[in-house]
C-alpha positions in Angstrom: 153.3 57.4 86.4 151.4 60.6 86.3 152.4 62.9 83.5 153.5 66.6 84.1 151.9 69.4 82.3 153.5 70.5 78.9 154.3 73.9 80.5 155.4 74.9 84.0 154.2 78.3 85.1 156.6 79.9 87.5 155.1 82.4 89.9 156.2 83.9 93.2 154.7 80.8 94.9 156.7 78.3 92.8 159.1 76.0 94.5 162.8 76.5 93.9 163.5 72.7 93.6 161.5 69.8 92.3 162.3 66.5 93.9 161.2 63.7 91.4 163.2 60.8 92.9 163.6 58.0 90.3 161.1 59.5 87.9 161.5 61.1 84.6 160.5 64.7 83.8 158.4 64.9 80.7 159.2 68.6 79.8 162.1 70.9 79.6 162.0 72.7 82.9 162.5 76.4 83.0 165.9 77.8 84.1 164.6 79.0 87.5 163.2 75.5 88.4 165.9 73.0 89.6 165.4 69.3 89.6 166.6 66.9 92.3 166.9 63.1 91.5 167.8 60.1 93.7 171.7 59.6 93.3 171.2 56.4 91.1 168.7 58.1 88.8 171.0 61.2 88.4 173.8 58.9 87.6 171.9 57.4 84.7 171.2 60.8 83.1 172.7 61.4 79.8 173.2 65.1 80.8 173.8 65.4 84.6 173.9 69.1 84.4 170.2 69.0 84.0 169.6 68.1 87.8 171.2 67.4 91.1 171.8 64.2 93.2 170.3 63.4 96.4 172.5 61.2 98.6 170.8 59.1 101.4 173.7 59.4 103.7 176.9 61.3 104.3 178.9 58.0 104.1 177.3 57.5 100.5 178.5 61.0 99.6 182.1 60.6 100.9 182.6 57.2 99.1 181.1 58.2 95.8 183.3 59.2 92.9 180.4 60.8 91.2 179.2 64.2 92.4 177.7 67.2 91.0 180.1 70.2 90.7 177.2 72.6 91.5 174.9 71.1 94.3 174.7 67.9 96.2 171.8 67.2 98.5 172.7 65.0 101.5 170.2 63.6 104.1 171.7 64.4 107.6 170.4 62.7 110.8 171.0 63.5 114.5 173.7 60.9 114.7 175.6 62.3 111.8 175.4 65.9 113.2 177.5 64.8 116.2 180.0 62.9 114.3 183.4 64.1 112.8 181.9 63.4 109.4 180.0 66.7 109.6 183.1 68.8 110.0 184.9 66.7 107.3 182.7 68.1 104.5 181.7 71.4 106.0 184.2 73.3 103.6 182.5 71.7 100.5 180.4 74.5 99.1 178.4 72.1 96.8 176.8 70.5 99.8 173.3 71.2 100.9 172.1 69.2 104.1 168.5 67.8 104.4 167.5 67.4 108.0 164.4 65.0 108.5 163.0 63.6 111.7 160.6 60.7 112.7 160.5 61.9 116.3 157.0 63.0 117.5 158.7 66.0 119.0 160.9 66.5 115.9 161.2 70.3 116.3 163.2 69.9 119.4 165.4 67.3 117.9 166.0 69.4 114.8 166.7 72.4 117.0 169.4 70.4 118.9 171.1 69.6 115.5 171.0 73.2 114.4 172.7 74.2 117.7 175.5 71.6 117.0 175.9 72.9 113.5 176.2 76.5 114.8 178.8 75.4 117.5 180.8 73.7 114.8 180.5 76.9 112.6 179.0 74.9 109.7 177.8 77.3 107.0 176.3 74.8 104.6 172.5 75.4 103.9 170.2 73.1 105.8 166.6 72.2 104.5 164.2 71.2 107.2 162.1 68.1 106.2 158.8 66.9 107.9 156.3 64.4 106.9 152.8 64.2 108.8 150.6 61.2 108.1 146.8 60.5 108.8 146.1 64.1 109.8 143.2 66.4 108.9 144.1 69.5 106.7 143.7 71.8 109.7 146.1 69.6 111.8 148.6 69.5 109.0 148.8 73.3 108.8 148.9 73.5 112.7 151.7 70.9 113.0 153.7 72.2 110.1 153.4 75.8 111.1 154.4 74.9 114.8 157.4 72.8 113.8 158.8 74.8 110.9 157.9 78.2 112.3 159.6 77.7 115.7 162.9 77.1 113.8 162.6 79.6 111.1 161.8 82.6 113.4 165.0 81.7 115.3 167.1 81.8 112.1 167.3 78.1 111.7 166.9 76.5 108.3 167.5 77.6 104.7 164.5 75.9 103.2 161.6 73.6 103.9 160.5 70.2 102.5 157.0 69.2 103.5 154.9 66.1 102.7 151.8 64.6 104.2 148.9 62.1 104.0 145.3 62.8 105.1 143.2 60.5 107.4 142.5 58.1 104.5 146.2 57.7 103.9 146.1 59.5 100.6 148.7 62.2 99.8 147.6 65.7 100.3 147.0 67.7 97.1 150.2 69.4 96.0 148.8 72.8 95.7 147.5 72.7 99.2 151.0 71.7 100.5 152.6 74.5 98.4 150.2 77.0 99.9 151.1 75.9 103.3 154.8 76.1 102.8 154.6 79.7 101.4 152.2 80.7 104.2 154.7 79.5 106.8 157.7 81.2 105.1 155.7 84.4 104.8 154.6 84.2 108.5 158.2 83.6 109.7 159.3 86.6 107.4 161.6 84.3 105.6 160.3 84.7 102.2 157.6 87.2 101.0 155.6 85.8 98.1 152.0 87.0 98.4 149.6 89.6 99.9 149.3 89.6 103.7 145.9 90.2 105.4 145.3 91.5 108.8 141.8 90.9 110.2 140.2 91.5 113.6 138.6 88.5 115.4 135.2 90.3 115.1 132.9 91.4 118.0 129.5 92.9 118.6 130.6 96.1 116.9 131.2 94.4 113.5 128.4 95.1 111.3 129.4 93.0 108.2 130.3 89.3 107.6 134.0 89.5 108.3 134.9 86.1 106.8 132.8 86.8 103.7 134.3 90.1 103.0 137.9 89.0 103.7 137.5 86.1 101.2 136.1 88.6 98.7 139.0 90.9 99.1 141.5 88.0 98.9 140.0 86.8 95.8 140.6 90.1 94.1 144.0 90.9 95.7 145.9 87.8 96.5 148.4 88.3 93.7 149.9 91.5 95.2 153.1 90.3 96.5 154.1 92.0 99.8 151.1 94.3 100.1 149.4 94.3 103.5 145.6 94.8 103.6 143.7 95.2 106.8 140.0 94.2 107.1 138.6 95.6 110.4 135.1 95.3 111.8 134.7 98.6 113.6 135.9 102.2 113.5 136.7 102.1 117.3 139.7 99.6 117.5 140.2 99.0 113.7 142.4 102.0 112.9 144.8 101.2 115.7 145.0 97.4 115.0 145.6 98.2 111.3 148.4 100.7 111.9 151.0 98.6 110.0 148.9 97.9 107.0 149.4 99.4 103.6 145.7 99.6 102.9 142.5 99.3 105.3 139.0 98.4 104.9 137.2 99.4 108.2 133.5 99.2 109.1 132.1 102.6 110.2 128.5 102.0 110.5 125.7 99.9 109.1 126.6 99.3 105.4 129.2 101.9 105.7 133.1 101.4 105.2 136.0 103.8 105.6 139.0 103.0 103.4 142.6 103.8 104.4 146.0 104.2 102.8 148.4 103.6 105.6 147.0 105.5 108.6 145.5 108.1 106.3 141.7 108.1 105.7 141.1 108.1 101.9 137.3 107.7 101.6 134.7 107.9 104.4 131.4 106.0 104.6 131.6 104.2 101.4 128.5 101.9 100.7 129.5 98.4 101.5 128.2 97.2 98.0 130.9 99.3 96.4 133.6 99.3 99.0 135.7 96.5 97.6 135.8 98.1 94.1 136.7 101.4 95.7 139.5 99.6 97.8 140.9 98.3 94.5 140.7 101.7 92.9 142.7 103.2 95.8 145.3 100.5 95.4 145.5 101.4 91.8 145.9 105.1 92.5 148.7 104.5 95.1 150.7 102.5 92.6 150.5 99.2 94.3 148.2 97.4 91.8 149.6 94.9 89.2 147.3 92.8 86.9 147.0 89.2 87.9 148.8 86.7 85.6 146.4 84.5 83.7 147.3 80.8 83.8 
């Protein structure tokens, strides 16, 4: 079994729950990190307050004499959602439902379940779970964003649980999955955890490499939670397209950049070689800068 690191660094993009199934955790998790075990593994723990059980079915939960007095995670399928069992445990405040699907068009299936939950006035939290297999990284992001995002922006779902395998049938790297999850949550305005970037698609008026500059700015500023930074190619459309941003980096001529705070021009015609440094300086001056955490 792969060992966990001796320390677990909690950041704004750290998961709230860690599902480890039947495995053991090799370190004392921080208070903010909650651990979920398969029911049988949780049952064997010397101190069951150290984690929460995951029940594979509602029937299993109802018939079990052993439950957590804090949280119990229960897998819910479409059949269960339309049964009387759902209403039978709806008043149990310890219950958190996990809603998976194997349907190719699973988003529609999960939406139908949420509508039934809404109709029955079920207020228990529901975690949306999806798995994508043998897909490229780009398709993984695309499918997950479409399926989760369509539900989240309509107010369905209290959390997401995402797994996947690449075209070689190997699990995607956990950091990649984590970034994908938090990107979806931020785009759906469900949870703000990082900097937000607004960039134009580029056109003939763009006189710098938009992708290169955006990556350079992101590398320096991606730890600024909730800050919106716009990178625009030209002075013609840029100011209008970046109107909602906190800070703006806008091309104003060959090797010249104009920097904004909100809609206000702060510095004009800055040499492009120095523009990123001066953008950071403006962010500092306006009180939005924090030093990145060294891990």
